[in-house]
VOTOR-926458 format. One record per residue: x, y, z of N, C-alpha, C in turn; residue in three letters. Coordinates in pm, whole numbers, padded with zeros to 5 digits, always signed. Layout:
# residues N
XYZXYZXYZALA
...
END
This chain:
# residues 95
+01406+03591+02752+01351+03719+02710+01242+03692+02607MET
+01131+03762+02620+01021+03750+02524+00996+03887+02461THR
+00986+03885+02328+00949+04005+02253+00820+03971+02181ILE
+00715+04046+02210+00584+04022+02149+00557+04131+02046LYS
+00520+04088+01926+00488+04181+01818+00341+04163+01786VAL
+00270+04274+01776+00127+04269+01748+00096+04327+01612GLU
-00005+04278+01548-00063+04324+01421+00021+04290+01299ARG
+00147+04336+01293+00223+04315+01170+00372+04312+01197GLU
+00444+04252+01105+00590+04258+01103+00626+04296+00960LEU
+00629+04426+00938+00650+04479+00803+00756+04589+00807THR
+00785+04643+00693+00882+04750+00682+00847+04867+00775VAL
+00720+04881+00810+00675+04993+00893+00712+04977+01041TYR
+00734+04855+01089+00769+04839+01230+00890+04748+01253ASN
+00953+04701+01148+01065+04609+01165+01182+04676+01239VAL
+01203+04803+01217+01311+04876+01286+01289+04875+01438GLU
+01164+04891+01480+01131+04887+01623+01163+04750+01682GLU
+01132+04645+01610+01161+04509+01657+01312+04486+01662VAL
+01384+04537+01563+01530+04525+01562+01590+04591+01685ILE
+01538+04707+01722+01587+04775+01842+01566+04690+01967GLU
+01452+04623+01976+01427+04534+02090+01523+04416+02087GLN
+01550+04363+01968+01642+04250+01956+01785+04290+01992LEU
+01821+04414+01969+01955+04460+02006+01975+04449+02157LYS
+01868+04470+02234+01876+04453+02378+01908+04308+02416GLY
+01852+04216+02341+01881+04074+02361+02027+04046+02332PHE
+02077+04099+02221+02216+04076+02181+02312+04140+02282VAL
+02284+04265+02320+02371+04334+02416+02373+04264+02551ARG
+02258+04212+02591+02250+04144+02719+02311+04005+02719GLY
+02352+03960+02602+02415+03828+02585+02330+03716+02644ARG
+02200+03732+02632+02110+03629+02682+02107+03513+02584LYS
+02074+03397+02632+02077+03277+02548+01938+03229+02507LYS
+01834+03278+02571+01699+03234+02539+01615+03352+02493ASP
+01550+03334+02378+01465+03438+02323+01341+03375+02263LEU
+01226+03433+02292+01101+03396+02227+01049+03520+02156LEU
+01043+03514+02024+00983+03620+01944+00841+03576+01917LEU
+00747+03637+01989+00606+03596+01982+00534+03675+01874ASP
+00507+03608+01763+00436+03667+01650+00297+03606+01635LEU
+00247+03545+01741+00121+03471+01733+00000+03559+01706SER
+00015+03691+01722-00098+03781+01699-00081+03869+01576GLU
+00025+03847+01498+00040+03930+01379-00050+03879+01267ILE
-00092+03971+01185-00182+03939+01074-00115+03958+00939GLU
+00001+04026+00938+00067+04057+00812+00218+04053+00831ASP
+00286+04005+00729+00432+04003+00727+00474+04028+00583ILE
+00580+04106+00566+00630+04131+00430+00775+04083+00422ASP
+00842+04116+00313+00978+04067+00294+01075+04123+00398THR
+01051+04244+00447+01136+04298+00553+01121+04214+00680ALA
+00999+04174+00712+00975+04088+00827+01037+03951+00810GLY
+01023+03894+00690+01085+03764+00663+01236+03771+00674LEU
+01294+03877+00622+01439+03895+00630+01484+03901+00776GLN
+01408+03969+00859+01440+03976+01001+01437+03837+01064LEU
+01336+03758+01032+01325+03623+01089+01441+03534+01047LEU
+01478+03541+00921+01590+03460+00871+01720+03505+00940VAL
+01740+03635+00952+01860+03687+01018+01866+03643+01164SER
+01752+03648+01233+01746+03605+01372+01779+03457+01384LEU
+01725+03378+01294+01752+03234+01296+01901+03207+01275GLN
+01961+03273+01178+02105+03254+01151+02189+03301+01270LYS
+02152+03413+01330+02225+03463+01446+02219+03361+01559TYR
+02100+03314+01588+02084+03217+01696+02164+03090+01671GLY
+02161+03042+01549+02236+02920+01515+02386+02942+01531ASP
+02436+03058+01490+02580+03083+01495+02630+03110+01637SER
+02544+03160+01724+02585+03196+01860+02541+03094+01965LYS
+02475+02988+01923+02429+02888+02018+02315+02936+02105GLY
+02238+03030+02055+02123+03083+02130+02000+02998+02105CYS
+01913+02995+02201+01787+02926+02188+01682+03029+02146ASN
+01676+03058+02016+01584+03158+01962+01462+03087+01905CYS
+01347+03112+01965+01223+03053+01917+01134+03161+01859LYS
+01062+03124+01753+00968+03215+01689+00831+03149+01695ILE
+00738+03214+01764+00602+03160+01777+00510+03232+01679ARG
+00434+03154+01602+00341+03211+01504+00205+03144+01518ILE
+00105+03202+01453-00029+03143+01451-00037+03040+01338SER
-00143+02960+01339-00163+02863+01232-00184+02932+01098LYS
-00256+03044+01099-00278+03120+00975-00147+03173+00919ASP
-00061+03222+01007+00068+03273+00961+00156+03159+00910MET
+00142+03042+00969+00218+02926+00921+00181+02897+00776ARG
+00053+02903+00745+00009+02879+00607+00067+02983+00512GLU
+00069+03109+00554+00126+03214+00470+00276+03193+00450LEU
+00348+03160+00556+00491+03137+00545+00521+03014+00459LEU
+00431+02917+00460+00448+02801+00373+00439+02843+00227ALA
+00349+02934+00196+00338+02985+00058+00464+03057+00015LYS
+00529+03127+00109+00655+03197+00080+00773+03101+00070TYR
+00754+02976+00113+00864+02880+00114+00956+02898+00234GLY
+00912+02972+00334+00997+03003+00449+01006+02891+00550ALA
+00918+02794+00543+00919+02686+00642+01041+02597+00629LEU
+01105+02599+00513+01226+02519+00492+01348+02584+00556HIS
+01337+02712+00587+01450+02787+00641+01434+02813+00790VAL
+01312+02840+00834+01286+02882+00971+01237+02768+01058LEU
+01280+02770+01184+01228+02679+01284+01121+02756+01361GLU
+00998+02713+01347+00886+02788+01403+00806+02704+01501LEU
+00746+02770+01595+00657+02707+01692+00518+02765+01667GLU
+00419+02679+01643+00283+02726+01616+00208+02734+01747VAL
+00151+02851+01774+00077+02875+01898-00055+02798+01893ALA
-00091+02742+02005-00219+02673+02017-00328+02776+02039GLU
-00440+02756+01972-00555+02847+01987-00641+02795+02101VAL
-00676+02887+02191-00761+02847+02303-00906+02834+02256GLU
-00976+02731+02306-01117+02714+02273-01198+02820+02346ASP
-01295+02874+02274-01380+02978+02335-01505+02916+02392GLU
END
């Protein structure tokens, strides 16, 4: 299952993403890709969601991957989140 989030993962849309993730949990699927490669902003509500997803996946044996952009990786490094989260950095296509 892939869930793609565009523009931001903040308090303003985190509830919508949680609702999509509930479908993953209810369906008892084992593979999830949360694609955040196009988001430009994340706040503490978004970070909390990512940490919760990571812990859920680890405890249930799910293969939960979080894809981010290189710019977002730099921001998450400033927050110190790279020590907690397992992230996949999306490759940028050459134009």
